[in-house]
N, C-alpha and C positions, 0 to 999 in steps of 0.2 A: 529448661523450658517447662512451663506449666501445662498440665493436662488440658486445661480449658482452651489454651491457644491451639493445641494440637487438634482438639475436637472441632474447632471452628475452621480449620484449614481445609481448603477445597482444591480440586484440580485447577479451577479457574484462577485462584489466587497464586498458585504455584506457577501457572503459565505466565501470569502478569509479571511476577518476579523474574522468571527466566528470561523473558523478553527484555526487561530492563538490563539485566546482567549481560545478555548477548550484545545489546546495543552499546553498552559501556566498554566491554572487554573484547568484543568480537566473538563470533561463535567458536572459532578455533582456539582462542585464548581463554575460553571458559571451561572450567573443570566441574565435575559433580561436587567437589569440595566448595568451589565458589558458589554454586547454586544452593548448596546446603547452608552455608553461612548467611547468604543473603536472605534466604527464606526463613532462617531461624528454626530449621527442623533437621533431623538426621538424614543422611544419605539413604538409609533404609526406608525412611518415611517417604522420600521422593520416589524410590523404586516401588513403593506400594501403589503409587498413582500412575507411573509411567515406566517404560522399559529403559529409558536413559535420556540423555540430552538431545539425541537426534529426534526422538519422538516429540519432545517439547518444541524443537525447531519446526518439525512438520506441522504440528498443531498451530503454531504461531503463524507460519507463512500461509497455511491453509485459510486461516481467518482473514488475512489480508486478501488473498486471491479470491475467496468466496465473495467478499465485499465487492471487489472489482468486477468479477464475472456476473454478479447479481445485477449490476448496472445494465449489462447487455440484454437482460431479460425484461427490463422495465418497458412499459408500453411506449414511452417517448423515445426509447432507443430503437424500437422496432417498427414504428409506424410514422409515415410522413416523409417529407423531402429529406434527403441524406444530410444536407447542411444543418437542418434543425435537429436531426437525430445526433449528429456529431457534436453540436453545441451542447445538447443535453448530456451526452456522455462525458464531455470534458468538464462540464460543471459538476457532475456527480463524481467524477474521479477526484476532484479537489475535495469535495465533501467527504468522501470515503477516506481519503488520505488523512484529513484532519481528524475525523471521528476515530479512526483506527491508527493514529499516528505512530505509536511504537511498533505496531505489527507491520505496517507498510514500510517504515524505516528499515526494519530487519529484512523484509523482503527485498528491498532495493540494495541491500548490502551483501546478499549471498553471492558467492563467487564460484560455486560449482565444484567444491572440494569433496562433497559427500553425495551419496545417492539422493538424499532429500534436497540438497541444494541444486543438483542437476535437474531434478523433477520440477523444482520451483522456477528455475530459469526457463525451462521448456514451457511451463504454463504462462509465465510472463510474456514470452515471445508470442505465444498463441493469442494472448490478450492484445498485445501490441499490433499484431497482424490484423486482428479483427477491427481495431480502431483505424488502422491504416486503410483497410478496405472501405470503411465509411468515408474517409477523406477522399479516396479515389472516386467513390460514387458521387460525392458532392462536387468534385471537380468535373466529372463527366456530365453532370446535370447543369454545369455552368454557374453554380451558385457560390463557388469560391474562386479566388484568383488562380489563373493558370500560369502565371509567370514565376511561380516558386515550385520547384520540383516536389512531387508528392512525398517521396521518402524523406527529403530534407524537412519539409513542413511537418511531417509526423514526428521526426526526431526533435525538432524545435519545440513543438507543443508538449511532448513528453518531458523534454528537458525543463521547460518552465514549470510544469506540474510537479515533477519529481523533486525539483530543487526546494520545494516547500518544506520537505522533511528537514532540511539543513537549518532553516531559520525560524519556522513557525513554532511558537510555544503557546499553548492555550492560556488565555488571560495575560499573556506577556507582551502583546502588541497593540492591545486596544482594538483589534479587528476581529469581527465575528467570522465564523466559517462562511457565512453567506457573502460577506463583504469580500473575502479573499476569492471565493469561487466566481463572483461576478466580475472582479477585476481581471482574473485570468481569462474569462470568456471575452470580456471587452478587448483586452490586448490581443488575444489569439484571433478574434474574428473582425476587429476593426483597426487594430494597430494603434500606435502612439500618437500619430499626427492628428491634430484637431481638424475637422472638416468644415 
């Protein structure tokens, strides 16, 4: 490897490569050797940037979680009727998922086998509960249908949003981030049947 390439290498590019390898091989199936080969740098160079692959995992899932939790701090998620806030959160969840696709994909695939994975799962549950609370508030305000149990509705909405990681590829579907997020919101809040 040339010195010029090593000089331009950054922790951010290392993280990007690590996320790609984790998503392809699975976190448990990825070794430092795999990361070294994919990044085109030595293992010692990787250790110059991070303590190991679990630190890379933590940085990656933190990026996804920070994006999701950031939504809850946005004004439209905090102010107004609960149904409007919920709609904003769902729309923005899709946008964050698409913007941070490899990072959110990794977050959705962690299984709890390491301390970092257990921490990520706990944070995901916290986020899910906060969104579920918004759905409950919207139901209590009478702004969303009461004939679907709230926990089930929450799971179905998350299922629809989270499934995007399995099929969406930037520039691969002819659909923009906005088109996908609007379609999810229309389906989640209006259903499929034409009125």
